[in-house]
C-alpha positions in Angstrom: -24.6 -8.8 -22.3 -21.7 -7.3 -24.3 -22.1 -4.0 -22.4 -22.0 -5.7 -19.1 -18.8 -7.6 -20.1 -17.1 -4.3 -21.0 -18.2 -2.7 -17.7 -16.7 -5.5 -15.7 -13.5 -5.4 -17.7 -13.2 -1.6 -17.3 -13.9 -1.9 -13.5 -11.2 -4.6 -13.0 -8.4 -2.7 -14.9 -7.5 -0.5 -11.9 -7.1 -3.6 -9.7 -4.6 -5.1 -12.1 -2.7 -1.8 -12.4 -1.9 -1.8 -8.7 0.3 -4.8 -9.2 2.5 -3.2 -11.8 5.8 -1.5 -10.9 7.2 1.6 -12.4 9.5 0.5 -15.2 11.3 3.9 -15.1 12.3 3.8 -11.5 16.0 3.1 -11.0 16.9 -0.1 -9.2 18.7 1.8 -6.5 15.6 3.8 -5.7 14.1 0.9 -3.7 13.8 1.8 0.0 16.6 0.4 2.1 15.5 -1.8 4.9 17.0 -1.2 8.3 19.9 -3.6 9.0 18.6 -5.0 12.3 20.2 -8.3 13.1 22.6 -8.5 10.1 24.0 -11.9 9.3 26.5 -13.0 6.7 23.9 -15.0 4.9 22.0 -11.8 3.9 24.8 -10.9 1.5 25.9 -12.8 -1.6 29.2 -11.9 -3.2 29.3 -12.9 -6.9 32.2 -11.0 -8.4 35.2 -8.7 -7.7 37.0 -6.4 -10.1 40.4 -5.6 -8.5 43.0 -3.4 -10.1 45.4 -0.6 -9.0 43.0 2.0 -10.1 39.6 0.5 -9.2 38.1 -1.9 -6.7 34.5 -3.0 -7.4 32.4 -5.9 -6.2 28.9 -7.2 -6.9 27.0 -7.9 -3.8 23.4 -9.0 -4.0 23.3 -8.1 -7.7 24.4 -4.5 -7.0 27.8 -3.0 -8.0 29.5 -1.5 -5.0 32.9 0.1 -4.3 34.8 0.8 -1.1 32.7 3.2 1.1 29.4 2.3 -0.5 26.4 0.9 1.3 24.5 -2.2 0.4 21.3 -3.1 2.3 22.3 -0.8 5.1 25.8 -2.2 5.5 29.0 -0.3 4.8 31.6 -1.8 2.4 34.8 -1.2 4.3 37.5 -2.8 2.1 37.6 -4.8 -1.2 40.5 -7.3 -1.6 41.3 -9.6 -4.5 39.1 -12.5 -3.4 37.0 -11.1 -0.6 35.5 -8.0 0.9 34.9 -6.7 4.4 31.4 -5.4 5.3 30.5 -3.5 8.5 27.0 -3.7 9.9 25.5 -3.1 13.3 29.0 -2.3 14.7 30.6 -5.5 13.7 32.6 -6.4 10.6 32.6 -9.7 8.7 34.4 -11.0 5.6 32.6 -12.2 2.4 34.8 -14.4 0.2 34.3 -15.4 -3.4 33.5 -19.1 -4.0 36.6 -21.0 -5.1 35.2 -21.8 -8.5 34.3 -18.1 -9.1 37.8 -16.8 -8.9 39.3 -18.7 -11.9 42.6 -18.5 -10.1 44.6 -21.6 -9.2 47.1 -21.5 -6.5 50.3 -23.5 -6.7 49.1 -25.9 -4.1 46.1 -26.8 -6.3 48.1 -27.6 -9.5 
């Protein structure tokens, strides 16, 4: 009985191994899907670092700069509170949520 249990366990191990992902593979190495019908809802802008020397944004959990690609779309320009993405020949603007900026305008005081 013990021998049969070990055999079943050993035979089932390869099945469980197929579900595991390679922990050494970089996050950026995932294959990029084709853009197809790109919509604004496919992108989530969570942060922008804007300075004279550097402009970086976090889109869909990935750090991108001007000229980079994210999910097949081209990051055209990064502004203080938004960025412009170009996909499928059309450009659209992603803005930070008001609470995420931490900046109050004079009209809000």
